[in-house]
N, C-alpha and C positions, 0 to 999 in steps of 0.2 A: 459443480463443486462437490467435493466429498462431504459426507455427513460430519466427519471430524472437523473439517475446516469451517463448515457452516456453523457448527456449534461454537467453535473458538471465536469466529467473527461476531456471532451474536452476543457472546459473553463479553467480548472486548467492547462492543458498541454499547452494551448496557453499562459497563464500567465507565466508559467515556461520558455517557449521559449523566450518571450519578456524580461524577467529578465536576461536570459543568454545573449541575444543580447545586452542589456544595459551594462552588465559587460564587455563584449568583447569590446564595444565601449569605455568604460572608460579605458580599458587597452591599447588602441592604443597610440603610441607615438605622441608627438606634431608634426604637419606637418612642422613647421618652426623652425630652430635651434634658441635657445635663447628665444623662445616664452613661456610664462608661460602657465601652464595648465589651461584649462577652469574651471569654478567653479564646473561643474558636476563631476570632477575627484578627488575631495578632499576625504580624507579617510573616512569622516563621511558618504558621499553618497555611497561609496563602501560598508561600513559596513551595512548600512540600506538595500541596495540591496541584500547583502548576507543573511541577516536575513530574508528578505521577501522571498527569494528563498528557504531557509530552511523551512519556514512556509508552503509554497506552496507544497513542496515535502512531508511534513508530512500529509497535507490534501489529497494529491493524494494517499499516502499509506493507509490512513484510508478509503477513498472511495473504493479503490480496495479491501481491506480486508473485508469491509462490504458487498461488492457485491459478493465476492467469498465464504463468510461464508454461508453455507447451513442452511436453516431454516427447520428443520425436526419436523413437528407438528403432523404427522400421522405415523403410523407404516409402511405404504407402502412407505413413503418418505425416510426412513432410508437406507443408503447404505448397501450392503451385507457385512456380517462379513468377516474378513480375514480368511484364512484357519486355522491359529493358534487359533484364537478366536473360530471358529466353533469346532475345535477338543477339545479345553479346555471345551467348553459348553457340548459336548457329554460325555466327561469323567466325568464331575461333575454330569451330569444327570444319568449316569450309577451307579456312586457311591451312589447317593441318592436313586436310585431305589433299589439297593441291601440292603441298610439300611432299607427301608420300607418293602421290601419283607422278610427280615430276622426277622423283627419285634417284 
Protein backbone atom coordinates (compact mmCIF):
# COMPACT_ATOMS: atom_id res chain seq x y z
CA UNK A 1 0.00 0.00 0.00
CA UNK A 2 1.09 3.49 -0.65
CA UNK A 3 1.57 5.86 2.27
CA UNK A 4 -1.23 8.09 1.01
CA UNK A 5 -3.68 5.19 0.89
CA UNK A 6 -2.56 3.91 4.28
CA UNK A 7 -3.10 7.33 5.83
CA UNK A 8 -6.51 7.66 4.18
CA UNK A 9 -7.61 4.22 5.36
CA UNK A 10 -6.36 4.90 8.89
CA UNK A 11 -8.26 8.19 9.01
CA UNK A 12 -11.42 6.59 7.64
CA UNK A 13 -11.22 3.74 10.16
CA UNK A 14 -10.76 6.21 13.02
CA UNK A 15 -13.77 8.15 11.77
CA UNK A 16 -15.77 4.93 11.55
CA UNK A 17 -14.82 4.00 15.12
CA UNK A 18 -15.80 7.47 16.34
CA UNK A 19 -19.19 7.28 14.63
CA UNK A 20 -19.83 3.84 16.11
CA UNK A 21 -18.93 5.17 19.56
CA UNK A 22 -21.32 8.10 19.04
CA UNK A 23 -24.13 5.71 18.07
CA UNK A 24 -23.47 3.54 21.11
CA UNK A 25 -23.55 6.63 23.34
CA UNK A 26 -26.85 7.70 21.81
CA UNK A 27 -28.26 4.24 22.46
CA UNK A 28 -27.53 4.31 26.21
CA UNK A 29 -30.59 4.65 28.46
CA UNK A 30 -31.13 7.79 30.51
CA UNK A 31 -29.22 7.56 33.82
CA UNK A 32 -32.14 8.93 35.88
CA UNK A 33 -35.68 7.59 35.78
CA UNK A 34 -38.08 10.13 34.29
CA UNK A 35 -35.32 12.31 32.87
CA UNK A 36 -35.82 13.31 29.25
CA UNK A 37 -33.25 12.25 26.73
CA UNK A 38 -30.55 14.81 25.95
CA UNK A 39 -30.82 16.61 22.60
CA UNK A 40 -28.16 14.45 20.95
CA UNK A 41 -30.43 11.40 21.16
CA UNK A 42 -33.15 12.62 18.88
CA UNK A 43 -33.94 10.50 15.82
CA UNK A 44 -32.57 13.10 13.42
CA UNK A 45 -29.09 12.95 14.99
CA UNK A 46 -29.18 9.15 14.95
CA UNK A 47 -30.21 9.19 11.29
CA UNK A 48 -27.46 11.66 10.36
CA UNK A 49 -24.86 9.57 12.21
CA UNK A 50 -26.01 6.37 10.49
CA UNK A 51 -25.82 8.07 7.08
CA UNK A 52 -22.31 9.36 7.87
CA UNK A 53 -21.27 5.85 8.96
CA UNK A 54 -22.58 4.38 5.69
CA UNK A 55 -20.70 7.02 3.69
CA UNK A 56 -17.46 6.32 5.55
CA UNK A 57 -17.82 2.58 4.97
CA UNK A 58 -18.35 3.16 1.23
CA UNK A 59 -15.20 5.29 1.14
CA UNK A 60 -13.27 2.56 2.97
CA UNK A 61 -14.46 -0.06 0.47
CA UNK A 62 -13.48 2.15 -2.47
CA UNK A 63 -10.03 2.86 -1.03
CA UNK A 64 -9.43 -0.83 -0.34
CA UNK A 65 -10.65 -1.84 -3.80
CA UNK A 66 -8.46 0.78 -5.44
CA UNK A 67 -5.44 -0.42 -3.50
CA UNK A 68 -6.04 -4.10 -4.20
CA UNK A 69 -6.69 -3.58 -7.92
CA UNK A 70 -3.47 -4.41 -9.70
CA UNK A 71 -2.29 -2.07 -12.38
CA UNK A 72 -0.71 -4.22 -15.07
CA UNK A 73 0.97 -1.94 -17.56
CA UNK A 74 3.75 -4.27 -18.69
CA UNK A 75 3.70 -7.85 -19.87
CA UNK A 76 5.92 -8.83 -16.94
CA UNK A 77 3.39 -7.38 -14.46
CA UNK A 78 0.59 -9.69 -15.52
CA UNK A 79 -0.19 -12.58 -13.19
CA UNK A 80 0.48 -16.06 -14.55
CA UNK A 81 -2.45 -17.66 -16.37
CA UNK A 82 -4.55 -20.25 -14.65
CA UNK A 83 -3.94 -23.87 -15.72
CA UNK A 84 -7.28 -23.87 -17.58
CA UNK A 85 -6.39 -20.68 -19.47
CA UNK A 86 -2.96 -22.03 -20.34
CA UNK A 87 -4.43 -25.31 -21.61
CA UNK A 88 -7.04 -23.44 -23.65
CA UNK A 89 -4.28 -21.26 -25.17
CA UNK A 90 -2.18 -24.25 -26.22
CA UNK A 91 -5.19 -26.06 -27.71
CA UNK A 92 -6.08 -22.98 -29.76
CA UNK A 93 -2.43 -22.58 -30.79
CA UNK A 94 -2.27 -26.21 -31.96
CA UNK A 95 -5.53 -25.84 -33.87
CA UNK A 96 -4.31 -22.70 -35.65
CA UNK A 97 -0.93 -24.29 -36.35
CA UNK A 98 -2.64 -27.30 -38.00
CA UNK A 99 -4.73 -24.97 -40.17
CA UNK A 100 -1.63 -23.10 -41.33
CA UNK A 101 0.36 -26.30 -41.85
CA UNK A 102 -2.44 -27.91 -43.89
CA UNK A 103 -2.73 -24.70 -45.76
